[in-house]
C-alpha positions in Angstrom: 78.2 252.6 132.3 76.2 249.9 130.6 77.1 246.3 130.6 76.7 244.2 127.7 73.0 243.2 127.4 71.6 239.7 126.4 70.0 238.8 123.0 66.3 239.8 122.9 66.7 242.1 125.8 64.9 245.6 125.8 67.4 248.5 125.6 67.1 252.2 125.7 69.6 254.3 123.7 70.9 257.1 126.0 73.0 258.7 123.4 73.5 259.2 119.5 70.8 260.5 117.0 68.7 257.7 118.2 68.6 258.9 121.9 65.2 258.3 123.5 64.4 255.3 121.3 63.7 251.5 122.3 65.2 248.5 120.8 65.9 244.8 121.1 69.1 243.3 121.2 69.5 241.3 117.7 73.3 240.4 118.1 76.9 241.1 119.5 79.6 242.2 117.1 82.8 242.5 118.8 82.8 245.2 121.5 79.3 246.4 120.2 75.7 245.4 120.2 73.2 245.3 117.2 70.0 246.7 117.8 66.9 246.7 115.9 63.2 247.8 116.2 61.8 246.5 113.0 60.5 249.6 111.6 63.2 252.4 111.5 66.0 249.8 112.0 65.3 246.7 110.1 66.5 243.2 110.7 68.8 243.4 107.8 70.2 246.7 108.8 70.6 246.9 112.5 71.9 249.8 114.3 75.6 249.1 116.0 75.7 250.7 119.5 78.3 251.0 122.1 76.9 249.2 125.1 77.7 252.2 127.0 75.3 254.3 125.3 72.4 251.9 125.9 70.3 251.6 129.2 69.8 247.9 129.7 65.9 247.4 130.8 65.2 244.3 132.9 62.5 242.7 130.2 63.8 240.1 127.5 61.8 238.3 125.0 63.3 234.5 125.8 61.4 233.2 122.7 63.0 235.6 120.5 66.4 235.2 122.1 66.3 231.4 121.7 65.5 231.9 118.1 68.2 234.4 117.3 70.5 232.1 119.3 69.5 229.2 117.2 70.1 231.4 113.9 66.5 231.0 112.9 64.6 233.7 110.8 63.0 236.3 112.3 60.8 238.9 110.5 60.4 242.8 111.0 56.9 242.1 111.9 57.8 240.0 114.9 60.4 242.2 116.2 57.9 245.1 116.4 55.2 242.5 118.2 58.0 241.5 120.6 58.9 244.8 121.2 55.4 246.2 121.5 54.7 243.6 124.1 57.7 244.4 126.0 57.2 248.1 126.1 53.6 247.8 127.5 54.8 245.2 129.9 57.3 247.5 131.4 54.8 250.3 131.4 52.1 248.3 133.3 54.5 247.3 135.9 56.2 251.1 136.4 54.3 253.2 139.0 52.5 256.4 137.4 53.5 259.9 138.2 51.7 261.2 141.0 48.5 259.0 140.7 49.0 256.3 142.9 46.3 255.3 145.5 47.1 256.6 148.9 47.3 254.6 152.0 45.1 255.0 154.9 
């Protein structure tokens, strides 16, 4: 169902108590994906999720991903900002429900 996402990738939880929440991938632990959002799930206590229970979004924060790969310290504030930017970017590229301009 779900493939393993990459570091810094935006994901959407499809099952569990956190169903419906967006996270960023902050690590991989065996067959689990470590996700955090910087507010309810902080970087020091990321949530371990089964990749099958996540829907991978197309957007990814490359700067955050390279810092995570290098092992640099990232703050929860930076994580919240990256998540906010990616969600805003995703919402601005997704067409609205029924409000599209008509052709002709």
